[in-house]
C-alpha positions, 0 to 999 in steps of 0.5 A: 500500500505504501508503494501505491500511495507514493505512486499515486501521490506523484501522479496526482501531483504531476497531473494537477501541476500540468492542468493548472499551470497557466490557470490564473484562478489557481496556480497561474500567478504562483512561482514555480516552487509554489506551484510544485508545492501546491500541486503536491498538496492538492494531489494528496488532500482529495484522498485524505483531509480534504483541505484546499489551498486553491478555489475549486470553483476556479479549477479547470473541468479536467482538474475537477474530474481528476479530483473526483477520481482521487476522492472516489479512490479514497485513503488506505485500507483500515483507515478512517478515510472513505472511498473504495480505498487504495488497495481495492483500486490497485487490486482492480487495476491489477486484475484488468492488466492480468486479463489483458495479458491472459494470465490465469493468476492475478499476482501483485508484488510476488503474491497471488491475489485470491479470486474472492478478494478480487470479487470483493474489490469489484463488488465494492467499486460497483456498489459504490458507483451505484450509490453515487449515481443514485444519490446524484440522480435524486439530487438532480431532481431536488436541487438547482445545480449543475451535474458536475457540482452535484457529482463533486458534492456526492463523491466528496461526501462518499470519500468523507473528504469535505471538499466542495464547489461552494454549494453545500450551504445552499442544498435543501434539507432533503439534499443535505440528508442525501449527502449525509447518508452517502457520507455515512456509507462512504465511512463504513463502506457500502458492503459492510452496510449491506452485510449488516442488513442482509441475512446470510443465505445458505446455498443448498443447491450447486448448479453446473457452470456455464460460459456466458459471452460478455463484451 
């Protein structure tokens, strides 16, 4: 996880630096040294504390999208941060690369990843996406803000980040409740919430396997 954190932080720093280099509303008027430090800080904080040294309302849309990706990934596993967690993201990326390379086993740092772990990572990612999209859909029906603003607010809540494009205080009471629910799910994890409410069912019958065409 340490290697993944370092790699992701470096990538995030470079992306923010390149995208916001000439933006006078964010990094454009800063010195080169200040731009590097601001890019480094803004590359880390969307996955952790949620502090900001630049105005997100003035950032490029590409930077906003990249920030949402970072917030969705979130912090490390067993941390108090939200998101799908860095380990989940790394397992998913490794699984995709293994599939394209036609490898039967998923190997990460000379260790074979169990299929049950891959399935859990996939379930976490899909459940999280469904939760976010459902919340954004409801907010679009009740709030008078753009899709990007509502999506940013929702993903920020899911990642328990606290970043905003300046619309939090203007949300309706119902909209704030939706955001709080998403934040609660992001904190404890969508799968944890589902497993705590669902009753385990014992499978008494085992059916034959079947190859299904996908894609």
